[in-house]
Each structure stands twice: as C-alpha cells, then as structure tokens.
One Martini backbone bead per residue (centre of mass of N, CA, C, O) as a GRO file, in nm:
protein
  181
    1UNK     BB    1   8.664   6.127   0.275
    2UNK     BB    2   8.744   6.373   0.469
    3UNK     BB    3   8.651   6.689   0.548
    4UNK     BB    4   8.819   6.821   0.817
    5UNK     BB    5   9.122   7.019   0.903
    6UNK     BB    6   9.351   7.105   1.157
    7UNK     BB    7   9.689   7.227   1.095
    8UNK     BB    8   9.971   7.225   1.289
    9UNK     BB    9  10.274   7.416   1.249
   10UNK     BB   10  10.591   7.362   1.412
   11UNK     BB   11  10.822   7.475   1.687
   12UNK     BB   12  10.836   7.464   2.035
   13UNK     BB   13  11.164   7.517   2.048
   14UNK     BB   14  11.097   7.820   1.882
   15UNK     BB   15  10.887   7.972   2.020
   16UNK     BB   16  10.681   8.128   1.796
   17UNK     BB   17  10.683   7.870   1.606
   18UNK     BB   18  10.463   7.721   1.817
   19UNK     BB   19  10.176   7.856   1.801
   20UNK     BB   20  10.011   7.635   1.639
   21UNK     BB   21  10.042   7.409   1.842
   22UNK     BB   22   9.900   7.553   2.072
   23UNK     BB   23   9.635   7.607   1.918
   24UNK     BB   24   9.549   7.314   1.867
   25UNK     BB   25   9.540   7.236   2.163
   26UNK     BB   26   9.338   7.451   2.252
   27UNK     BB   27   9.105   7.368   2.068
   28UNK     BB   28   9.081   7.069   2.159
   29UNK     BB   29   9.035   7.142   2.477
   30UNK     BB   30   8.797   7.398   2.436
   31UNK     BB   31   8.643   7.254   2.185
   32UNK     BB   32   8.363   7.200   1.973
   33UNK     BB   33   8.253   7.027   1.665
   34UNK     BB   34   7.992   7.100   1.404
   35UNK     BB   35   8.115   6.925   1.247
   36UNK     BB   36   8.373   6.747   1.266
   37UNK     BB   37   8.722   6.813   1.355
   38UNK     BB   38   9.041   6.765   1.279
   39UNK     BB   39   9.321   6.776   1.504
   40UNK     BB   40   9.660   6.857   1.405
   41UNK     BB   41  10.007   6.771   1.453
   42UNK     BB   42  10.277   6.855   1.225
   43UNK     BB   43  10.502   7.023   1.298
   44UNK     BB   44  10.803   6.953   1.084
   45UNK     BB   45  10.717   6.760   0.828
   46UNK     BB   46  10.599   6.865   0.569
   47UNK     BB   47  10.613   6.646   0.308
   48UNK     BB   48  10.516   6.414   0.516
   49UNK     BB   49  10.199   6.517   0.475
   50UNK     BB   50  10.080   6.401   0.213
   51UNK     BB   51   9.865   6.193   0.309
   52UNK     BB   52   9.687   6.401   0.451
   53UNK     BB   53   9.609   6.558   0.181
   54UNK     BB   54   9.438   6.292   0.081
   55UNK     BB   55   9.202   6.289   0.327
   56UNK     BB   56   9.096   6.590   0.257
   57UNK     BB   57   8.892   6.859   0.157
   58UNK     BB   58   8.985   7.041   0.417
   59UNK     BB   59   9.257   7.273   0.513
   60UNK     BB   60   9.371   7.427   0.811
   61UNK     BB   61   9.658   7.615   0.837
   62UNK     BB   62   9.880   7.656   1.105
   63UNK     BB   63  10.112   7.944   1.141
   64UNK     BB   64  10.415   8.080   1.126
   65UNK     BB   65  10.490   8.388   0.944
   66UNK     BB   66  10.717   8.535   0.710
   67UNK     BB   67  10.640   8.870   0.724
   68UNK     BB   68  10.661   9.208   0.642
   69UNK     BB   69  10.555   9.272   0.966
   70UNK     BB   70  10.394   9.292   1.238
   71UNK     BB   71  10.392   9.149   1.517
   72UNK     BB   72  10.080   8.961   1.518
   73UNK     BB   73   9.999   8.942   1.246
   74UNK     BB   74   9.711   8.837   1.058
   75UNK     BB   75   9.672   8.569   0.812
   76UNK     BB   76   9.451   8.480   0.534
   77UNK     BB   77   9.552   8.219   0.303
   78UNK     BB   78   9.520   8.089   0.023
   79UNK     BB   79   9.710   7.836  -0.103
   80UNK     BB   80   9.719   7.953  -0.407
   81UNK     BB   81   9.877   8.229  -0.273
   82UNK     BB   82  10.152   8.173  -0.133
   83UNK     BB   83  10.368   8.266  -0.345
   84UNK     BB   84  10.282   8.580  -0.326
   85UNK     BB   85  10.431   8.595  -0.019
   86UNK     BB   86  10.717   8.445  -0.014
   87UNK     BB   87  10.689   8.144   0.136
   88UNK     BB   88  10.880   7.962  -0.073
   89UNK     BB   89  11.124   8.045   0.094
   90UNK     BB   90  11.319   7.850   0.232
   91UNK     BB   91  11.214   7.667   0.544
   92UNK     BB   92  10.930   7.686   0.537
   93UNK     BB   93  10.644   7.511   0.597
   94UNK     BB   94  10.503   7.595   0.331
   95UNK     BB   95  10.690   7.443   0.143
   96UNK     BB   96  10.578   7.162   0.209
   97UNK     BB   97  10.294   7.225   0.109
   98UNK     BB   98  10.362   7.295  -0.181
   99UNK     BB   99  10.490   7.021  -0.241
  100UNK     BB  100  10.237   6.857  -0.195
  101UNK     BB  101  10.073   6.986  -0.422
  102UNK     BB  102  10.267   6.915  -0.651
  103UNK     BB  103  10.257   6.606  -0.612
  104UNK     BB  104   9.955   6.569  -0.648
  105UNK     BB  105   9.950   6.678  -0.935
  106UNK     BB  106  10.150   6.468  -1.055
  107UNK     BB  107   9.950   6.224  -0.956
  108UNK     BB  108   9.643   6.320  -1.012
  109UNK     BB  109   9.539   6.449  -0.759
  110UNK     BB  110   9.346   6.588  -0.532
  111UNK     BB  111   9.326   6.910  -0.412
  112UNK     BB  112   9.276   7.056  -0.136
  113UNK     BB  113   9.117   7.267   0.027
  114UNK     BB  114   9.295   7.566   0.140
  115UNK     BB  115   9.455   7.734   0.427
  116UNK     BB  116   9.628   8.004   0.588
  117UNK     BB  117   9.693   8.074   0.935
  118UNK     BB  118   9.885   8.349   1.012
  119UNK     BB  119  10.163   8.456   1.223
  120UNK     BB  120  10.375   8.699   1.319
  121UNK     BB  121  10.669   8.678   1.454
  122UNK     BB  122  10.906   8.789   1.695
  123UNK     BB  123  11.048   8.507   1.804
  124UNK     BB  124  11.329   8.299   1.710
  125UNK     BB  125  11.404   8.063   1.961
  126UNK     BB  126  11.539   7.885   2.224
  127UNK     BB  127  11.207   7.814   2.338
  128UNK     BB  128  10.941   7.740   2.557
  129UNK     BB  129  10.717   7.958   2.411
  130UNK     BB  130  10.616   8.304   2.421
  131UNK     BB  131  10.599   8.598   2.336
  132UNK     BB  132  10.433   8.865   2.442
  133UNK     BB  133  10.302   8.944   2.175
  134UNK     BB  134  10.183   8.661   2.100
  135UNK     BB  135  10.028   8.611   2.361
  136UNK     BB  136   9.839   8.862   2.316
  137UNK     BB  137   9.740   8.738   2.016
  138UNK     BB  138   9.619   8.451   2.059
  139UNK     BB  139   9.313   8.500   2.077
  140UNK     BB  140   9.284   8.619   1.794
  141UNK     BB  141   9.381   8.366   1.648
  142UNK     BB  142   9.159   8.177   1.753
  143UNK     BB  143   8.911   8.348   1.665
  144UNK     BB  144   8.979   8.335   1.365
  145UNK     BB  145   8.953   8.033   1.339
  146UNK     BB  146   8.653   8.019   1.429
  147UNK     BB  147   8.544   8.199   1.201
  148UNK     BB  148   8.628   8.024   0.966
  149UNK     BB  149   8.465   7.778   1.050
  150UNK     BB  150   8.192   7.919   1.053
  151UNK     BB  151   8.206   8.002   0.746
  152UNK     BB  152   8.218   7.670   0.683
  153UNK     BB  153   7.979   7.546   0.885
  154UNK     BB  154   8.091   7.546   1.180
  155UNK     BB  155   8.016   7.454   1.495
  156UNK     BB  156   8.093   7.625   1.803
  157UNK     BB  157   8.199   7.502   2.133
  158UNK     BB  158   8.250   7.566   2.457
  159UNK     BB  159   8.386   7.443   2.716
  160UNK     BB  160   8.360   7.443   3.052
  161UNK     BB  161   8.650   7.349   3.067
  162UNK     BB  162   8.939   7.549   3.080
  163UNK     BB  163   9.243   7.569   2.905
  164UNK     BB  164   9.525   7.729   2.926
  165UNK     BB  165   9.795   7.845   2.771
  166UNK     BB  166   9.991   7.806   3.007
  167UNK     BB  167   9.930   7.505   3.047
  168UNK     BB  168  10.012   7.410   2.766
  169UNK     BB  169  10.304   7.505   2.775
  170UNK     BB  170  10.381   7.343   3.029
  171UNK     BB  171  10.326   7.063   2.893
  172UNK     BB  172  10.567   7.100   2.694
  173UNK     BB  173  10.788   7.128   2.912
  174UNK     BB  174  10.605   6.896   3.089
  175UNK     BB  175  10.458   6.619   2.978
  176UNK     BB  176  10.396   6.462   3.248
  177UNK     BB  177  10.175   6.661   3.366
  178UNK     BB  178   9.933   6.564   3.188
  179UNK     BB  179   9.944   6.252   3.304
  180UNK     BB  180  10.061   6.303   3.633
  181UNK     BB  181  10.010   6.598   3.767
   0.00000   0.00000   0.00000
C-alpha cells in the first residue's frame, strides 16, 4: 500500500470548480516532497476513483466546496465529517468520495485516512480560469496544503524554477503549449 496522495478533483471547464486541478498541477511543478507524495488529477471521476482509495494510507483531497460562506474561505475537513457540512447533497465531487468510502466499507476493505481541503468558489461558469477572488486566494490555498503535509511529517522544498498559476491555467487553455512551447 502506498503512503500518501494529494488528489485534486474538479472541472477546469467550469471556472472556480477547477481550482483544485490547478493546485495539484502547481504543487507538482513547484515543489518536491520527502517522503514522496503522489499528486493526482481526479477530474470529475467521483466513484470511479474507488481503486485509488484502496491504494493509499492517506489521501488529501483538494476541491472547490459549496458551503454557505464567503468565496475564498478555506476549510480543512476530515473525511468522516463530510456529511456534517451538507456536502453529500447534489452532484458535489465529495459525493463520489463518500460513495467510495461506503463501497469500501461494504467490501470490508480498509478506508484510508483522508481529509478534504476545500475552498468556497465565487463563480461556477463555462470558462477556463479562476475568478479574481479565487485567484487572489490561490496562494493561501496552496500554503494551507503545504502546512497540512508538513503537519503529517512531509518535508516540502520549493523548486528553483517556479511555474506561475497563470502559466498553468494557460496550459489548460492551450495544452499543446506545455509540450510544444
């Protein structure tokens, strides 16, 4: 069984809903971790992530979360408390995670320790990029992720060459630019 993963879920085609996908790409491109941490893009896979949940001891799930609070508010929620935040209603990505946990339990499998680091979105709309509010809070979101990892005993080091959030978003708008300059 692998030790730890950061799993970003969301849809980059829906503005702020893609924040976690941008964050996982940002973390992967700008930091190294010791012991190593797998950084995964779960997109909008939901319950299709079941096998992934069987592979890790701990998963930090990054996502935009619909909570009645100010846009850009950051929440770190242990996965066993997700239902208490009303996140299991509607089509939220967390619903797929909760379903994965339920299925693992029914299968008699070990449920990994996990938590959600969520940020309240400002706008969910058809657009590749982030609202100004979420773009301004992006660094806080990333730094909170790094603090959680540090608290879990992971050493984090910033790479010398830094890739900006703007560059990462542009690469999602034009994926060929990442590979063909």
